[in-house]
C-alpha positions as CSV (number, residue, x, y, z in Angstrom):
1,X,-133.9,157.6,12.3
2,X,-130.6,157.8,10.8
3,X,-129.9,160.9,12.8
4,X,-130.8,159.0,16.0
5,X,-128.5,156.2,15.1
6,X,-125.7,158.5,14.6
7,X,-126.4,160.2,17.9
8,X,-126.5,156.9,19.6
9,X,-123.1,155.9,18.1
10,X,-121.7,159.1,19.4
11,X,-123.0,158.5,22.8
12,X,-121.9,155.0,22.7
13,X,-118.5,156.1,21.5
14,X,-118.3,158.6,24.3
15,X,-119.1,155.9,26.8
16,X,-116.5,153.6,25.4
17,X,-113.9,156.4,25.3
18,X,-114.6,157.2,28.9
19,X,-114.1,153.6,30.0
20,X,-110.7,153.3,28.3
21,X,-109.7,156.7,29.5
22,X,-110.3,155.6,33.1
23,X,-108.0,152.7,32.6
24,X,-105.3,154.8,31.0
25,X,-105.5,157.4,33.8
26,X,-105.3,154.6,36.4
27,X,-102.2,153.2,34.7
28,X,-100.5,156.6,34.4
29,X,-101.2,157.4,38.1
30,X,-99.7,154.1,39.1
31,X,-96.7,154.7,37.0
32,X,-96.3,158.2,38.3
33,X,-96.6,156.9,41.9
34,X,-94.1,154.1,41.1
35,X,-91.6,156.7,39.7
36,X,-91.9,158.9,42.8
37,X,-91.5,156.0,45.2
38,X,-88.3,155.2,47.1
39,X,-86.4,152.4,45.6
40,X,-86.6,150.5,48.8
41,X,-90.4,150.9,48.9
42,X,-90.6,149.6,45.3
43,X,-88.6,146.5,46.2
44,X,-90.8,145.8,49.2
45,X,-94.3,146.5,47.6
46,X,-94.3,146.0,43.9
47,X,-97.1,147.8,42.1
48,X,-99.2,145.7,39.7
49,X,-98.9,146.7,36.1
50,X,-101.6,146.1,33.5
51,X,-101.2,143.2,31.2
52,X,-100.9,145.4,28.1
53,X,-98.1,147.5,29.6
54,X,-96.4,144.4,31.0
55,X,-96.3,142.8,27.6
56,X,-95.1,146.0,26.0
57,X,-92.3,146.3,28.6
58,X,-91.3,142.7,27.9
59,X,-91.1,143.4,24.2
60,X,-89.3,146.8,24.5
61,X,-86.9,146.0,27.3
62,X,-84.6,143.6,25.4
63,X,-84.2,146.1,22.6
64,X,-83.4,148.9,25.0
65,X,-80.9,146.7,26.8
66,X,-79.4,145.7,23.5
67,X,-79.1,149.3,22.4
68,X,-77.4,150.2,25.7
69,X,-75.0,147.2,25.3
70,X,-74.3,148.3,21.7
71,X,-73.6,151.8,22.9
72,X,-71.3,150.5,25.7
73,X,-69.4,148.3,23.3
74,X,-69.0,151.1,20.8
75,X,-67.6,153.4,23.4
76,X,-65.2,150.7,24.6
77,X,-64.1,150.1,21.1
78,X,-63.6,153.8,20.4
79,X,-61.6,154.2,23.6
80,X,-59.5,151.1,22.9
81,X,-59.0,152.3,19.3
82,X,-57.8,155.6,20.6
83,X,-55.4,153.9,23.0
84,X,-54.1,151.7,20.3
85,X,-53.6,154.7,18.0
86,X,-51.7,156.5,20.7
87,X,-49.5,153.5,21.3
88,X,-49.0,153.0,17.6
89,X,-48.1,156.7,17.3
90,X,-45.7,156.5,20.2
91,X,-44.2,153.3,18.8
92,X,-43.7,155.0,15.4
93,X,-42.2,158.1,17.0
94,X,-39.8,155.8,19.0
95,X,-38.9,153.9,15.9
96,X,-38.2,157.1,14.0
97,X,-36.0,158.4,16.9
98,X,-33.9,155.2,16.6
99,X,-33.5,155.5,12.8
100,X,-30.2,156.7,11.5
101,X,-30.1,157.7,7.8
102,X,-26.9,156.7,6.2
103,X,-25.1,156.6,2.9
104,X,-21.7,155.5,1.7
105,X,-20.0,158.8,2.7
106,X,-21.6,158.6,6.2
107,X,-20.4,155.1,6.6
108,X,-16.8,155.9,5.8
109,X,-16.8,158.9,8.1
110,X,-18.4,157.2,11.0
111,X,-16.1,154.2,10.6
112,X,-13.1,156.4,10.7
113,X,-14.2,158.5,13.7
114,X,-16.2,156.1,15.9
115,X,-14.9,152.6,15.3
116,X,-13.6,151.2,18.6
117,X,-10.5,149.5,17.1
118,X,-9.5,152.7,15.3
119,X,-10.1,154.8,18.5
120,X,-7.9,152.4,20.5
121,X,-5.1,152.6,17.8
122,X,-5.4,156.3,17.8
123,X,-4.8,156.4,21.5
124,X,-1.7,154.2,21.0
125,X,-0.4,156.8,18.5
126,X,-0.9,159.5,21.1
127,X,1.0,157.3,23.6
128,X,3.9,156.9,21.1
129,X,3.9,160.7,20.5
130,X,4.2,161.3,24.2
131,X,7.0,158.8,24.5
132,X,8.8,160.5,21.6
133,X,8.5,163.9,23.3
134,X,9.8,162.4,26.5
135,X,12.8,160.9,24.8
136,X,13.6,164.3,23.3
137,X,14.0,165.7,26.9
138,X,16.1,162.8,28.2
139,X,19.1,165.2,28.5
140,X,17.4,167.2,31.3
141,X,19.1,166.8,34.7
142,X,17.3,165.3,37.7
143,X,16.8,167.8,40.5
144,X,16.1,166.6,44.1
145,X,15.1,168.5,47.2
146,X,15.1,167.0,50.7
147,X,16.7,166.6,54.1
148,X,19.3,164.2,55.5
149,X,20.2,163.5,59.2
150,X,23.4,161.8,60.2
151,X,24.3,160.4,63.7
152,X,27.4,158.7,64.9
153,X,28.2,157.1,68.3
154,X,31.4,155.1,69.2
155,X,34.6,154.4,67.5
156,X,35.9,156.1,64.4
157,X,39.2,156.6,62.8
158,X,40.8,160.1,62.5
159,X,43.0,161.4,59.7
160,X,46.1,159.9,61.4
161,X,44.6,156.5,61.5
162,X,44.1,156.4,65.2
163,X,40.9,155.0,66.7
164,X,39.0,157.5,68.7
165,X,35.5,157.6,70.3
166,X,33.2,160.3,69.2
167,X,29.6,161.3,69.4
168,X,28.5,163.6,66.5
169,X,25.3,164.5,64.6
170,X,24.6,166.4,61.4
171,X,21.4,167.8,59.7
172,X,21.6,168.6,56.0
173,X,18.5,170.1,54.2
174,X,19.6,170.7,50.6
175,X,18.8,170.8,46.9
176,X,20.8,168.4,44.8
177,X,21.3,168.3,41.0
178,X,22.4,165.0,39.6
179,X,22.7,164.1,36.0
180,X,24.4,161.7,33.6
181,X,24.6,162.9,30.1
182,X,25.2,160.2,27.5
183,X,24.8,161.6,24.0
184,X,24.9,158.3,22.3
185,X,22.2,156.7,24.6
186,X,20.0,159.8,24.2
187,X,20.4,159.7,20.4
188,X,19.6,156.0,20.4
189,X,16.5,156.5,22.6
190,X,15.2,159.3,20.4
191,X,15.7,157.3,17.2
192,X,13.9,154.3,18.7
193,X,11.0,156.4,19.9
194,X,10.6,158.1,16.5
195,X,10.7,154.7,14.7
196,X,8.0,153.3,17.1
197,X,5.9,156.4,16.6
198,X,5.9,156.1,12.8
199,X,5.3,152.3,13.1
200,X,2.3,153.0,15.3
201,X,1.0,155.5,12.8
202,X,1.4,153.0,10.0
203,X,-0.6,150.5,12.0
204,X,-3.3,153.1,12.5
205,X,-3.4,153.8,8.8
206,X,-3.6,150.1,8.0
207,X,-6.4,149.4,10.5
208,X,-8.3,152.5,9.4
209,X,-8.2,151.4,5.7
210,X,-9.1,147.8,6.5
211,X,-12.0,148.8,8.8
212,X,-13.3,151.5,6.4
213,X,-13.2,148.9,3.6
214,X,-15.0,146.4,5.7
215,X,-17.7,148.9,6.8
216,X,-18.2,150.0,3.2
217,X,-18.5,146.4,1.9
218,X,-20.9,145.6,4.7
219,X,-23.0,148.6,3.7
220,X,-23.0,147.4,0.1
221,X,-24.0,143.9,1.3
222,X,-26.9,145.5,3.3
223,X,-28.1,147.3,0.1
224,X,-27.7,144.1,-1.8
225,X,-29.8,142.1,0.6
226,X,-32.5,144.8,0.7
227,X,-32.6,144.9,-3.1
228,X,-32.7,141.2,-3.3
229,X,-35.6,141.1,-0.8
230,X,-37.5,143.7,-2.8
231,X,-37.1,141.7,-6.0
232,X,-38.1,138.5,-4.3
233,X,-41.3,140.1,-3.0
234,X,-42.1,141.4,-6.4
235,X,-41.6,137.9,-7.9
236,X,-43.8,136.5,-5.2
237,X,-46.7,138.5,-6.7
238,X,-46.1,136.8,-10.0
239,X,-46.4,133.4,-8.3
240,X,-49.6,134.5,-6.5
241,X,-51.1,135.4,-9.9
242,X,-50.1,132.0,-11.3
243,X,-51.6,130.4,-8.2
244,X,-55.0,132.0,-8.9
245,X,-54.8,131.0,-12.5
246,X,-54.0,127.4,-11.5
247,X,-56.8,127.2,-9.0
248,X,-59.3,128.4,-11.7
249,X,-57.9,125.7,-14.0
250,X,-58.4,123.2,-11.3
251,X,-62.1,124.0,-11.0
252,X,-62.6,123.1,-14.6
253,X,-59.9,120.4,-15.0
254,X,-59.1,118.3,-11.9
255,X,-55.9,117.2,-13.6
256,X,-54.6,120.7,-13.0
257,X,-53.9,119.8,-9.4
258,X,-50.3,119.2,-10.2
259,X,-50.0,122.7,-11.4
260,X,-51.4,124.1,-8.1
261,X,-48.9,122.0,-6.2
262,X,-46.1,123.1,-8.4
263,X,-47.0,126.8,-7.9
264,X,-47.3,126.2,-4.1
265,X,-43.8,124.7,-4.1
266,X,-42.4,127.7,-6.0
267,X,-44.3,130.0,-3.7
268,X,-42.9,128.4,-0.5
269,X,-39.4,128.5,-2.0
270,X,-39.9,132.2,-2.7
271,X,-41.0,132.9,0.9
272,X,-38.0,131.0,2.2
273,X,-35.7,133.1,0.0
274,X,-37.4,136.3,1.2
275,X,-36.8,135.3,4.9
276,X,-33.2,134.4,4.1
277,X,-32.5,137.7,2.4
278,X,-34.2,139.6,5.2
279,X,-32.0,137.7,7.7
280,X,-28.9,138.5,5.7
281,X,-29.8,142.2,5.6
282,X,-30.4,142.3,9.4
283,X,-27.1,140.6,10.0
284,X,-25.3,143.2,7.8
285,X,-27.1,146.0,9.6
286,X,-26.0,144.6,13.0
287,X,-22.4,144.2,11.8
288,X,-22.4,147.7,10.3
289,X,-23.7,149.2,13.5
290,X,-20.8,147.7,15.4
291,X,-18.3,148.8,12.8
292,X,-19.7,152.4,12.9
293,X,-19.7,152.5,16.7
294,X,-23.4,153.4,17.0
295,X,-26.1,152.0,19.4
296,X,-26.9,148.4,18.4
297,X,-30.6,149.1,18.9
298,X,-30.4,151.8,16.3
299,X,-32.0,151.2,12.9
300,X,-29.7,152.0,10.0
301,X,-31.8,153.3,7.1
302,X,-30.0,153.6,3.7
303,X,-30.6,156.9,1.9
304,X,-30.1,155.4,-1.5
305,X,-33.5,154.7,-3.1
306,X,-32.1,152.4,-5.8
307,X,-29.2,150.0,-5.8
308,X,-27.1,151.2,-8.7
309,X,-23.4,151.2,-9.6
310,X,-21.3,154.0,-8.1
311,X,-18.5,155.8,-9.8
312,X,-16.0,156.8,-7.1
313,X,-12.8,156.7,-9.2
314,X,-12.2,157.7,-12.7
315,X,-10.7,154.5,-14.3
316,X,-10.1,156.2,-17.6
317,X,-6.7,157.2,-16.2
318,X,-4.0,154.9,-17.3
319,X,-2.8,152.0,-15.1
320,X,0.7,153.5,-14.7
321,X,-0.7,156.8,-13.4
322,X,-2.9,155.0,-10.9
323,X,-0.1,152.8,-9.6
324,X,2.2,155.8,-9.4
325,X,-0.4,157.7,-7.3
326,X,-0.9,154.7,-5.1
327,X,2.8,154.3,-4.5
328,X,3.0,158.0,-3.6
329,X,-0.1,158.6,-1.5
330,X,-1.4,155.1,-0.8
331,X,-2.0,153.9,2.8
332,X,1.2,153.2,4.7
333,X,3.6,154.7,2.2
334,X,4.3,157.9,4.0
335,X,4.8,156.2,7.3
336,X,7.3,153.6,5.9
337,X,9.2,156.4,4.1
338,X,9.6,158.2,7.4
339,X,10.7,155.0,9.1
340,X,13.4,154.5,6.4
341,X,14.6,158.0,6.9
342,X,14.7,157.5,10.7
343,X,16.7,154.4,10.6
344,X,19.2,155.7,8.1
345,X,19.6,158.9,10.0
346,X,20.1,157.0,13.2
347,X,22.9,154.9,11.7
348,X,24.6,158.0,10.4
349,X,24.4,159.7,13.7
350,X,25.7,156.7,15.6
351,X,28.7,156.5,13.4
352,X,29.4,160.3,13.6
353,X,31.4,162.2,16.1
354,X,28.9,161.3,18.9
355,X,30.4,157.8,19.2
356,X,33.6,159.4,20.7
357,X,31.8,161.5,23.2
358,X,32.2,160.5,26.8
359,X,29.5,160.0,29.4
360,X,29.4,163.2,31.6
361,X,28.3,163.1,35.2
362,X,27.5,166.1,37.2
363,X,26.6,166.1,40.9
364,X,25.9,169.3,42.9
365,X,24.3,169.9,46.2
366,X,23.9,173.0,48.4
367,X,22.1,173.7,51.7
368,X,22.4,174.5,55.3
369,X,24.7,172.1,57.2
370,X,24.3,171.7,60.9
371,X,26.9,169.6,62.8
372,X,28.5,169.4,66.2
373,X,29.6,167.1,69.1
374,X,26.9,165.1,70.9
375,X,23.5,166.8,70.4
376,X,24.7,170.3,69.6
377,X,24.5,171.7,66.1
378,X,26.4,174.6,64.6
379,X,25.2,175.8,61.3
380,X,27.0,176.8,58.1
381,X,26.3,176.8,54.4
382,X,27.6,173.8,52.5
383,X,28.2,173.4,48.7
384,X,29.4,170.2,47.1
385,X,30.1,169.6,43.4
386,X,31.5,166.7,41.4
387,X,32.3,166.3,37.7
388,X,33.2,163.2,35.9
389,X,33.8,162.0,32.3
390,X,34.0,158.3,31.4
391,X,34.0,156.0,28.4
392,X,32.3,152.7,28.2
393,X,35.1,150.6,26.9
394,X,32.9,147.5,26.5
395,X,31.0,149.3,23.7
396,X,34.1,149.3,21.5
397,X,34.0,145.5,21.5
398,X,30.2,145.3,20.8
399,X,30.0,148.1,18.1
400,X,30.0,145.6,15.2
401,X,27.1,143.7,16.6
402,X,25.1,146.9,17.2
403,X,25.8,148.1,13.7
404,X,24.7,144.7,12.3
405,X,21.4,144.9,14.2
406,X,20.9,148.4,12.8
407,X,21.5,147.2,9.3
408,X,19.1,144.3,9.7
409,X,16.4,146.6,10.9
410,X,17.0,148.9,7.9
411,X,16.8,145.9,5.6
412,X,13.5,144.9,7.2
413,X,12.0,148.3,6.6
414,X,13.2,148.2,3.0
415,X,11.6,144.8,2.5
416,X,8.4,145.9,4.1
417,X,8.3,148.9,1.9
418,X,8.8,146.9,-1.2
419,X,6.1,144.4,-0.1
420,X,3.7,147.3,0.5
421,X,4.4,148.7,-3.0
422,X,3.8,145.3,-4.6
423,X,0.5,144.9,-2.7
424,X,-0.7,148.4,-3.7
425,X,0.3,147.8,-7.3
426,X,-1.5,144.5,-7.4
427,X,-4.5,145.8,-5.6
428,X,-4.9,148.8,-7.9
429,X,-4.6,146.6,-11.0
430,X,-7.0,144.1,-9.7
431,X,-9.6,146.7,-8.7
432,X,-9.3,148.6,-11.9
433,X,-9.8,145.4,-14.0
434,X,-12.8,144.4,-11.9
435,X,-14.4,147.8,-12.4
436,X,-13.9,147.7,-16.2
437,X,-15.2,144.1,-16.5
438,X,-18.0,144.9,-14.0
439,X,-19.4,147.6,-16.3
440,X,-19.7,145.2,-19.1
441,X,-21.3,142.6,-16.8
442,X,-23.8,145.1,-15.6
443,X,-24.8,145.9,-19.2
444,X,-25.3,142.2,-20.0
445,X,-27.2,141.7,-16.8
446,X,-29.5,144.6,-17.7
447,X,-30.2,143.1,-21.1
448,X,-30.7,139.7,-19.5
449,X,-33.4,141.2,-17.2
450,X,-35.1,142.9,-20.1
451,X,-35.2,139.7,-22.1
452,X,-36.3,137.6,-19.1
453,X,-39.1,140.1,-18.4
454,X,-40.2,140.0,-22.0
455,X,-40.2,136.2,-21.9
456,X,-42.4,136.1,-18.8
457,X,-44.8,138.6,-20.4
458,X,-45.1,136.6,-23.6
459,X,-45.5,133.3,-21.9
460,X,-48.2,134.8,-19.6
461,X,-50.1,136.3,-22.6
462,X,-49.9,133.0,-24.5
463,X,-51.3,131.2,-21.5
464,X,-54.1,133.7,-21.1
465,X,-55.1,133.4,-24.8
466,X,-54.8,129.6,-24.7
467,X,-52.1,129.6,-27.4
468,X,-51.0,126.2,-28.7
469,X,-48.4,124.4,-26.5
470,X,-48.7,127.2,-23.9
471,X,-48.2,125.7,-20.4
472,X,-47.9,127.1,-16.9
473,X,-44.6,125.4,-16.6
474,X,-43.2,127.8,-19.2
475,X,-44.4,130.7,-17.1
476,X,-42.8,129.3,-13.9
477,X,-39.6,128.7,-15.8
478,X,-39.6,132.3,-17.1
479,X,-40.1,133.5,-13.5
480,X,-37.0,131.5,-12.5
481,X,-35.1,133.0,-15.4
482,X,-36.2,136.5,-14.3
483,X,-35.1,135.7,-10.7
484,X,-31.7,134.5,-12.0
485,X,-31.3,137.7,-14.1
486,X,-32.0,139.9,-11.1
487,X,-29.6,137.9,-9.0
488,X,-26.9,138.3,-11.6
489,X,-27.6,142.0,-11.8
490,X,-27.5,142.6,-8.0
491,X,-24.3,140.5,-7.7
492,X,-22.6,142.4,-10.5
493,X,-23.4,145.7,-8.8
494,X,-22.2,144.4,-5.5
495,X,-18.8,143.4,-6.9
496,X,-18.6,146.6,-8.9
497,X,-19.2,148.9,-5.9
498,X,-16.8,146.8,-3.8
499,X,-14.0,147.3,-6.3
500,X,-14.8,151.1,-6.5
501,X,-14.5,151.5,-2.8
502,X,-11.3,149.4,-2.6
503,X,-9.7,151.4,-5.4
504,X,-10.6,154.7,-3.8
505,X,-8.9,153.6,-0.5
506,X,-5.8,152.2,-2.3
507,X,-5.2,155.5,-4.1
508,X,-5.3,157.5,-0.9
509,X,-6.2,161.1,-0.6
510,X,-6.1,163.4,-3.6
511,X,-3.3,165.5,-2.2
512,X,-0.7,164.7,0.4
513,X,-1.5,167.6,2.7
514,X,-1.6,165.7,5.9
515,X,0.8,167.0,8.5
516,X,3.1,164.6,10.3
517,X,2.2,166.1,13.7
518,X,-1.5,165.3,13.2
519,X,-1.2,161.6,12.3
520,X,-3.1,160.7,15.4
521,X,-5.9,163.1,14.8
522,X,-9.0,162.7,12.7
523,X,-8.1,163.1,9.0
524,X,-11.2,163.7,7.0
525,X,-11.0,163.4,3.2
526,X,-13.7,165.0,1.1
527,X,-15.1,162.0,-0.7
528,X,-17.5,162.7,-3.5
529,X,-19.1,160.0,-5.6
530,X,-21.5,160.1,-8.5
531,X,-24.3,157.8,-9.4
532,X,-24.4,157.1,-13.2
533,X,-27.6,157.9,-15.0
534,X,-28.4,154.3,-15.8
535,X,-31.9,152.9,-16.1
536,X,-32.9,150.9,-13.1
537,X,-33.5,147.2,-13.9
538,X,-37.2,146.6,-14.3
539,X,-39.1,144.6,-11.6
540,X,-42.6,145.2,-12.8
541,X,-43.7,143.8,-16.1
542,X,-46.5,145.3,-18.3
543,X,-48.6,142.7,-20.0
544,X,-49.5,144.8,-23.1
545,X,-51.4,142.6,-25.6
546,X,-50.3,144.9,-28.4
547,X,-46.8,143.5,-28.0
548,X,-47.7,139.9,-28.6
549,X,-45.4,138.2,-31.0
550,X,-46.5,135.4,-33.3
551,X,-44.1,132.6,-32.6
């Protein structure tokens, strides 16, 4: 009986299996036929789908569509990301191509070689040198070559004084030499041209020193602004830490709102200071690019990693030795010395034997000369020469005035030379004193930073440990003190480096080896400077609890 029941279940199961299999086969055939149909046929005669498959398709289709959309979006994002990466790489490459690494030596060299004003002044020196060379050749005669035609019709007077009528013509192709040699005038022109040449060289030296000093100080200002910006950003982190602490205190104590507002005020002031320092640095960079004669779109990147004092001149040398060196090789000294020699030599030469020399005139012409009655020409060689010597008697009456003018010019050069010596002496003394005092100021500023940093650290730890009478106002005041200490440190280094550059330029080159004939060319001095091994002022403060002092 049991066996029969099992058999019947099997048979029943077979029957049930066959019924559902027929439905599955029908659905598969319909799907197969639908897949093989033409799209147009499918749109015209839709094939009915069983309810089970229709529901399944409704449930699965949105997921499939969503997956396809996700895939599409991801591909788009990847492609856009790659495009942005390429653009960013190209922008970075373009930015790097516009970057120009510079240091103090590069600034001085570029300012001397590529500054527009210095280049214009250098061309003026070349012009004065050409005029000087031209004045030295003023004694050369003038040589002319050409042709002349003469025609006469009508009355003329003969050698007896009688009036006769004649018709003549002449053709005279010739070479003519004509000159007027005035040794006094030639000497005067040569002296004036030499004096103008040395004066132009002196102006070139003056402009070169001034613009090199301006470029160097602008570069120092750029470093100062960048250093100040870095310090301000570091102090901004301290304010952000205090802001988090104040907001936590506000959650527990609503009365701490005033602390949050105070920190926000300090933080906004800090951001304003950062923007101001950044703008100052950008302005210095633009000005420096102009002074160096580089592309304004270029980005000047300082090579110096730290803003530290520079030792360009050994100030251990005595003041007298420095002043003596400046008065011997300082800017403009050599040019004024040559001007003095030029004026004195000119006065001596004008009062020498040349003042009695006459003005010599020589005229000579030679060529074929064709002449004859009416239109006929008969040719012969013709040579004419004339010599003359004359004195300008008016100059004897004006010699005193000319001598007075020469003496006044000599006195002007003497006074200018003394003024330059006084300026160089005062500049050397002032720069040397500023350097010596600046070293002490930098040492005090370094100690001030260390004490201010320690004050901030201790106030922060006292506030964290809820020490008695510990307030956030003390922390904010210590941050202000730290800011002031850094500002004093950066300002002291700025003044110190400015004085170093100024003293280096006032002392001139190490050796007076510059040739007089190359005053208009580029004179490159090998400048070497050393950075003292001094500890950089700290900008990050370690809050080590082991250093807490019981106060």
